[in-house]
N, C-alpha and C positions, 0 to 999 in steps of 0.2 A: 503493498498500501507505499509504504512513505518513499519507495521508488517512482512508484507513478505520480503521486504528488509531486514530488520533486522535477520528474518531467513537464508537470500540466506547468509549472512556476515556470522555467527555465524555458518554455514553447511561449507563455506568454510574453516574458520579457523580450524575447527574437522578434514578435509578433508587433510589440509596440515600436521597438529599435528598429524596426530593419536592418539590424547589421548583415541578414543572410535575409534573400530574398523569403517572400511566401511560399512560394513552391517546393526550394530549399528545403525549408523550415519543416515543412510538411513529407518531406521525406525522411527527411530524420526522424521525424517524430516515431513515422514511420515504422522504419528500421530498428531504432532502438525499442520498440514495443513489439516487435517481431519477434526479434533476439530474445528480449526479457521473458517473454510467455513461452517463448522454444524450450528455454533451460528450465523456467520453474511456472510449468502453467498451474494456474486455481484449479482446486479438487477443492468437494465438496461431497464430504461422508462416499469416501473414495471416487468418485466421478468427475473426470476432468468440465470442469465448468468452462474456462475460458483456456484457450490454445492459440499457438500464433497465428491458425489458418482463418480462425475466428476474425481476427482482426482487419483484413483485408476484404472481408465482408461489406465494407464500405463503399467500394466501387459499385458494388450490383445493387445500392440500396435505392426503393424504389420513389425515395424523393427525391434523390441525386439525377437516377433516370429523367426523370417527369422534368427538374429543373431543364437538365439539359435538351431536351424535346423541345420546351417551352420556349427556349432561346433558338432553335431554329428556327421555329414556328414566328417568332421574332422576326428576325430576320430575313424570312420569305415575305415577311410583311413591306417591311423596309425597299426590299427589291423592287418588288411589283408595285411599290405606291398605292397600297393599299388603304391607307390612312392617310394621306394627301387630302383628299377629300375632307375628310374632319378637319383634321388642321388647317385647311383655309378655312373652311367654314367660323371655326372658333377665332381663329387670325384673323379674320377679316377686317381689315383697318377702317369701313367706313361704319362699323358700329361704333366707332373712339376708341380712343387706345387707353384709357383707364377702364371701359368697360372689356376693353379686347384682352388686357391682360388680365382681369378677373375671368375672361369668360376660357381664355386660355390655359389659366391653372385649374381651374375647374376641369376644364376636358382633359387633362392631364391627370386628376386626382381621378376621376371616373375610368381612364383606357387604364390606366395602372392596377386599379382593382381584379382587372381581369387578364391584363397584358403585362410580359415583365418589362418591368421599371423600366433598364438601358434603354431596349430600342426608344419608347415612347419619349426619353427625355432628349437621345440626338435627332428625332424627327422633329421640336420642339426648340430647340435651339437657333436655330435660323430663323423660325418664326420671332422670338421673344427678341432676337436680334435686331429685325425687320422694326419690331415695335417702338423698340430704345429709340432707330435710327430716326423714327417720324416725327416721332420728340426731342431729338438731339440730345436722351439721356444717355445716360454711360450705361453698357449691357451688366456692369457689375450689379447693379439694383434692383436685378429679376434675374440672372441667373443663379442663385442661390435659391430663393423662393422658386423657381420651376422642378430645382433637384427635390426640396422640402415635400412638394404638392404629389410628387411622383410618390415620395416614400410614405407620407399618411395616405393615400389614397391606397398602394400595397396593402396596407396591414388590417382590411380590412375583409379581405375573404379569403380561402384556402390557397388558391393561384396567384392570388396578387404577390405574394415574395416569396423568392425561396424558403426565407423565415421560415414562415410559416408552414411549407411543407416538412421541412427537416424538425421542425417541432414533433408534427402529425406521426413522422415517423418513427423520430424517439419514439411517442408513445409505444406506438404497436411495438417498439423491440422490445420495452420494458413488460408485454403482456397486456396493455392496455388498450381502449378502444380508441382507434383515429378520431381527428377532429372533424366536422363537422364540413361544408363547403360554407354556410353560413353560421356557425356555431357561436361566433364570437364579433356580429355583424354588430348591433346593436351598442354594446361596449365599447365597438373600437370607433363607431361614429361617431361619438361622443366627444372622444379625444380627437379624432382626425377634424371634426367642425369647429375645435377649440384653436386643434391648429392651423386650419385653412386662417380663421381670421386673425390670428398669429399673425402667418405667414404671409396676407394682402394687406393688413395695416401696420405692424410694427417694426415686421425684418426691413420692408425697404427702407425706413428712416434710420435703420441702424446701421445700412450697409455702407461703404465706400465708393466715393464716385472716381472710378479709374475708366478712362479710354484703354480700349485697345491697342495692340503695337502696329497692328496691322490696320489702323483709321487712321493713326499718328503720321505712318509713314505712306500710304496710298490711297489712303481716303476710299473709295469708292469699288475699287476691287480693278483685277486687269481687264480690260475690255478688250476679246476680238476683234478683228475683222470676217464679216462671214458674207457671204450672197444668195439669195432664192431668187431661185426661177419657180413660176408660179405654176403650177401646172394644171392642167384642165379642170380638177373633181376638186379643187382645193376650197376650204371655208374661208381663205383670204379675199377671192374674188368678190368684189362687190362694196366688201369695208369702202369706208372713209374712217379718214384719223379723227382722235378729238385731241387737240391739244400736240399735236405730230405724233398720238403714239396709235398703236393699233388695238384693238380689245383682243384677237387671237393673238396676237406677240404682247403678252405680259412683260416687264422687263427687260426689252428692245427697245434701243433706238436704229428707228429707220432711218440714212442718212440720206440716203439718193434713191430714186425710183428710175430705171432706165426703160422706156420705154419705146424701143426702136432707136431712131435718132434724138429722140426728144431725152433731157433730162429731169426729172422734177426734183425740185429741194422742200426743205418741211417748210411749212409748216402742212405738204398738203389739202390744201383746202378744196371742198369739191373734187380732187382726184381720185375717184375711185378705182380698186384694184382689179386688175384683168388677166385672164391668164397671158402666159407667155412677159408680165413682167421681170424685170429682175429687179430686186430691194436690196440694195447694198447696206448692210444692216452690220452692229457696235452691240455688243453683248458679252456679258460675263461669260468665262465656262459654264457655271451652274444656268445659269439662264439658256443659254444652247443645248442644254442637255434639255431641259425641259423644252424646247422645243422637237430634238429628235426623240425623245421619249413620246412626246404627246402626239406630233404628228410627223409619224413613220416616213419616211422618204421625200419628206420636203425639202432638206438639206441638199439631197441625193443631186447632180445632175441631170436635166432633162436626158428625154430618148426621143429617138426618131418615131413619128407616126403618132399614135395616140398619147398625151404625153400626161398620164396620169400617175398617184404617188404609190399604185399598185406595181404598174408597170417600171417607175422607178428601182424598187425595190426588188424584184423580179432583176430587172441590168445588175444590179452592185451583186447578185447572190451568183449570178451567170459569170462576171468576173471573179469574183472569187473559188468557185467552184471550178472555173477553167484554168487561174493559177493552179489551185492546188494539184488539178490535172496533169499540169506542165511541170510540176514537183516533181508528182510520182513518177512520170517519165525519166525524170532526170535521176528520180535515184532508185530506177530498178535494180542497178545492181545489188541494194542492199537486200538481207535475208530478210525468209519469208513471213517473220514474226512481222517483224517493221513496214512490211507492203500490209500488212494486217492490219496494223497499229493504222497508216495513212490510210487507209479505205475507209475506217470506222475511224474518226477518232473521237475520243469522251468529248460529252457536249460543255464542258468547260473550258476547251477550246475551242468551240466554236460562237462560243457568247459575243455578242457585241461590246467591247470597250472605248473608253474613249481616254486619251494618254496625250501630252505634252512632248513636242518633240522640238530643241535647238540644231537650227541649221548651223554647224560647225565653220569654222572660221575660214576651213582650207577645202567647204564644199564644194562639188559641182551642182548645185542648184546656186549658190550664188551668182547673179543677175539673168536668172532664168524666172521664166511665173511657175507657175506649179502645173500646168498647160503642156508647157516646153518640156518638163521633165517629166511628166507622164507619171505621178506619182501613184496614181490609182490604177495602172497597167503595169508596173514594175513591182509593188507590192501591194496590193490589192487592199490599202486601204483610202476611207474617200478622207480627204480635210475640207474641215468645216470651218476656219478658222486660222486668223494669221495674227499674230500679236507682234506688233514693232515698240522698240521701247520709244522712250523721250515724243513720240507723237501719233495723229491718230490719222490715218488716209482715207479721203473720202474716193477711194475709186473701187472700180469692179475688184473682184477678191482674185479673180481670175488671170487681171491685167497687170498686178502686183508683181513686182521683180524682186526678188527677195535677194538678204541681205546677210552677211552672219552676224548671228545672234538674235533674230528675228525663231516666233515663237510658233510652232502650226500645229494645232488642234486637230488629230488623228480620229477617225472612230473605224473600228476594222475589229476583225475575228482576232479574239486570243492570240492564236498562235501564230498570226500575221504579224500582229503586234511583237512580238518574241522574236521573230526571225529579223525583225530593225536593229535588234539587239547589236547586231554583227556587222551593220552601216556604217562607213565613216564618215556621207555625209549627213546623217541627222543625229542627233543625241538623244535617247528614250529618257524623260527629265525624272528622276528618282523620286515615287512618292505621288504622283500624278496620275495612275491609272487606276480608274474606276469603271465599273458594270455600268450598263446602262440600263433603266429601270425596266421593267417589262410591265408595262403598264395594260395590256392588253387580257392581262391574267391577274389584275386589279380584285375585281369582282369575284373570282374566282379563289384567290386566297382569300378575301373576304367572309365569302360564306363559307368554306373551311373552317377557320376560325371563330366564327358564331357557332357553326352547330359544335364544335367541338367545347365551346362555354357554354352551348346549353344542354348536351348531355353529360358533361362533368357537372351544372347545376343542380341539374334533376335528380342526379344521382342513378341515371339508367347505365351508364358508364362507368368505370373508376376512370380516377383522373388518370393517372400512369397508362392505360391503355386512351384512353382518350386525345393526351398529347403524344404518344409515340402514333399513332395512325394519326392523325392532323400531320405530324413532321413527317410521314412518308407521303401523307397523299399531297402535300406541298412538293416534294420533292419528286414526284411521280408525275405531274402536270406542269413539272417543268419552270414551276415558280421558285425555286432555288436548286445550285447544283448541288453534286456530292461535294465538292471542294467549298463550295459555299456555308454550306451544312456544317463542313467539320472545323472550319475557322471559325466560326460563331459559338462553338465550343468553346468556354473559358477554363483553360484548364488551372487555372487559381483557383475554381471554384471548385472542382473536382478534384484536387489535391487538399484544398483545406479540410473542403468536407469530408473527403475521407478517414484522413488524420483525427480529426475532431470527431468524427464516429467511433474511431477507433479507441477515443481518449476516453471518449465516453463510455465504453462499453471495459473500459480496462476500471474504470471508475467505479462504475456500478458490480464489476463482479471483484474488485478487491476491498471493498469498505467503501473505498475513497468519498465518495458522491454524499455515503452513511456519516460519515465523519463531517463532511463538510456542515451537511445540514445540522445534526447534533450543533456543532459550534457557534453555527449561526441561530441557534434555537436558542442557545444559554446565553447567547450576547444579547439576544432580542425576546425571550420567552416571556419575561413582565409588561410587554407588549400587547399582548394579545394576538388574534388572532389576523386582526385589522394591521396591526402596527409591524408583524411578522410579512405579512402580505405587500405592505407597503414601503419597508426596509428590503425585500429582493425585487419587487420592482424598481427600485433606486442602483440596488448593486446590479442590477442587468444590465440595467441601460450604461452605468456606467463602463459596463466590461464590453459593452457594444461599441462603443466610441472608442476604445485604446486596441482592441480585436477588431475582428471581421462580426458583421450581423449572422451569419450561417454559422461561425466558429461559436460562438458567443448562445446561441440557439441549440446548439448541441450539447455544450458541455452542461448547460445549467438546465437543460430539462431533467436527467437523471436526478439532478439535484434537488432540484424542486418538487420532483414527484417523492423522494425521498423523505421531503421536509414536509409535505403533505401526511404523507401516511405517519410521521412521527406524531402530529397534532391534529389526527384522526380528521382531518381537511378533506374535500374532494381532489383528487390530485390533478383533474381538470381546471379548475380553478388556478394554480400555478403554473399550469401548463399555458393557459391563456397568458398568463400575465407573463410568461417568457415570450410568447409572443408579441405580445404590444410593448413591452420593453425593448426586445433588441431591435426593434423597429425604431427605435429613438435613435438613430444614427446621425444625429443632426451635429453635434459639436465636433465633429473633427473629419476631413476627406477621407483618412481611410478607413470609417468605419462602414461605408457603403459605395457602393461604383458609380452610383448618379454623381458623390459631388464632387470624385476623381474627375468624371466627364465635364463637370459646370468651373473647373478652377483653372484651364485655360482662355474661355471665353469671358469668363467673370472678371478675370486677372485678379483672383481671390490667394491670401496667404492663409496660413496655418490659423493664423490668431484671428482671422472674420469668422471663421467657424467658430469659434471657442465665444467669441464676441455676441454672436447672434444665434446661433443653435443652443449654446448652457441654458440661456435662458427658458429656451422653446421646451427641453428637456424638465427642467425645475416647473413649467406650466403645468406640461402634461403630467409627470407624476404626481403634483398635487391635484389635480382633475381626476387621476385614477385613484388618489387615496380619499377622497370625497364621494366619490361615485362607485367607487366599486363594492363598498360593505350593504350600497341599497340596492344594486344589481345582484347581488350574490345572496341577501338576507342575511348576513354575517354577524 
């Protein structure tokens, strides 16, 4: 027992100080526990209660598998843009900035109750940035409330947070009944409501006002020059500009419309767009990505005959497939296995991606236009934008003669982009690669997600089965490929949870959890049941901010159950207390992943979380102490 307790203290120190990475610390803990219980397994009445093989069961823990499956589901929702319409509605600037911020935070809280918090926060970070820009506010006033809203919403349902699932799983491991989907919703709603009031009213007043480095250096972001040749079936046909902007091209600046020999300049009053018009546009990479995903084929060059977006897509595919066939003939001397792989490339190599490529100083592209160089025929990639430092060009993209240092935004298949890395004429810029959203599958992904939540909420299918089926279905329909699904799995979660589960089993089997519970009861025994429960909530809330929420949930659930057994109280009360307290990860950035996500956009320091999050933890502790006796009739 004492060795196990010493390991627990050592792991807590390493988790807090981060002298070693969380992954390495978790692996060291697992190694130490496996070795310890291999040499000295725990026995009771001559039977082995815990041995080394039992300690690695955490990797197959149902809650961990559920969390991982939900991570894949969340990634698919991002990849297809399934939540973009929701985000646009709650973040609509027409409803006013203040109301928009409230709607965004409430929307985040609701979504986080049924979806992994991390992808929800990722989706809404740019919306909060846009709302901040509209009022010339610092994003640092809005980013932390965004994370807090996601955490508060996640504490209300069983699948709202991995913490909740792990507590329920720990109860099953201890021979108790699992938590229900909405079992702790009433008390969680009380805490979440008070927390949201604090987040909306008080937190913004305590937060610093810092401008992000990007806004100080480059203002609104890099603007690429691109062009659109309007096809016959384009939704742009007949549209007129309002204040120089076209409704179908949000966040895109049209700098010139070429119609035959006539060039029309802004503001394009009474100049409706016609088929065949050439629009010279300037837009950021994200805006061009939106155009490419919402209007497939619009950025592609026109095709002879009937020029429609569908025909353009077919033409681009013909170029790519023809190039692939040429490559296959060139490599015909390779062995049969290579030929088989080339004939049937995995889906992740054929997905469309965007990447930035810089013209090198000795490049053959210098002085040539894109058409003269033939980048589409040579590399089977489509140039959708050109960025030239120091000045913006008002000319058709195909007429721009390239210079050293120009950045070309390329759209192509993953494997074609990979082949560019061997080129000396173009330098692929690190960290600029991103897959094109598969918006045509957004409704399918949304339907799969809705059915999953419905089946789990009604208890018709176990949560684990529903999550795995949903992840499999999303991969099957092409909303996300296997590589993207694998990248969505967080190794920190896998290793930290597995190690924490092993330590929890060891504490339970050796009597360490009971010893801690008896010690806590001896210290707080005179306070009565309410006092002990309140002190236990505070202790878990403190640890969740210095460890991770998942590790805290797994470590303290067996301790809480032992404490409840000692006092003769329903163990589910203490288990729900762990759920609520472990979700109070507001006072440090390491307590919850969404806090880490918003540190960069918000330009936060560690002390900012203490200043704003610690009062919120204290407020929720007080509310819990006052409401819990009434709720549970203690």
